C-alpha positions, 0 to 999 in steps of 0.5 A: 499500499502506496504512504500516502493510503496507509498513512490515510488508514492508519488517520481513520483507525485513529478516529472510530478508534477514539469514536467508538473505545472514548478516546481510549490511547494506542500504540503501534501494536495495537494501530498495526492489528487494527489494520491487520486485514489491509496487510499494513505491517509495523513498521510502515504504520510507525511512519504513518503516526509519526507523519499524523504527530507531525501534522498535529493531527493526532498528539502521542506520550512517551512512556519509556520506550514507547510511545503512546497514541492517542487522537487529537479530541479538537476532532469530535463532536462533543453533544451538552445535555440539551443535545444528549437529551433529544438523542435519549428521546429519539432513541427511544422513538426509534425502539417503540417504531421498532417495536410496534414495526416487528408486531406488526410483522408478527401479524401480518406472518401469524394471518399470512400463515392461517391462510396458507393453512385454509388453501392448501385444506382448498386445495387438497379438497379439490384435488379430492374432487377432480380425483373422483370426476375422474373415476369412470362410473359402471355403465362407463366401464362396461361401455368401455368393456365391449369397445376393447372386445371389439377390439380384439375379436378385429384383431383376432381376425387379422392374425387368422389370415395373416397365420392361414397364409391369405396375401395381404400384398400383391406380388407386384407391390411388393417387388416396386416398392423393394425396389425403390429401397434398394434404389434409396440406398444405393442413391445414399450410399453413391452421395455420401461416397462423392460427399467425401470425395470433396470434403477430404480434397477439400480439407486436405491442406487447412489450417482450420480445424474440421469439427469447426469447420463442419459445424460452419457451413453446416454439415450434419453427418448420418450421425450426428441426426441418428442415421446409419446406411449400414442399418438401413441395408442390413433392411434390403431383402436377402440376395439383393443387398449390393456391396459398398 
């Protein structure tokens, strides 16, 4: 800390100690302890005390080899009897205001707590009513059971037809779908290879980070969107899969 700041800190400490401890005398060690959080050495504190005493801002008395410092009395405003009485009355008034404020807060808190309990009870009551309203009546249960039975019968008929070998899709329709699927896989693989060739040529001698460059251009790989060419290729009909 610069000398000017250390002197200011010591002066401030003397004033605070003088006000709080009724002008209790201090030695350099007392001041250094009080200013310990500012990392002031005792030597710097002593120099600051000497500078303050030389400028007349504080006074000192010597007791053997030790100097005792005290803040000057003329820097404190000492109230007279009338001012002390006025300050006491103001203090009593402030204490009374504080008591009333605390009382109002306690009343408000009790009222709030009471309303909160009522709100919780009302909320529980409404929740129970809604739960009862969501329960089905016996008539509704019977109607729902009949509907489910009908759906089960329809599904069993479809399952029986599949087990009996009934053709649900015409051979020509199946062939057209398989051809379209296989062509899509082929185009996917071809475009993927074309992109890789172009990308490798562009980034071969590029100093940029490839991941950051890809994000900058807004490029997404199959893996980025959860797609896998290998997985879709394995869905192709047996014997019609193309080699990579």
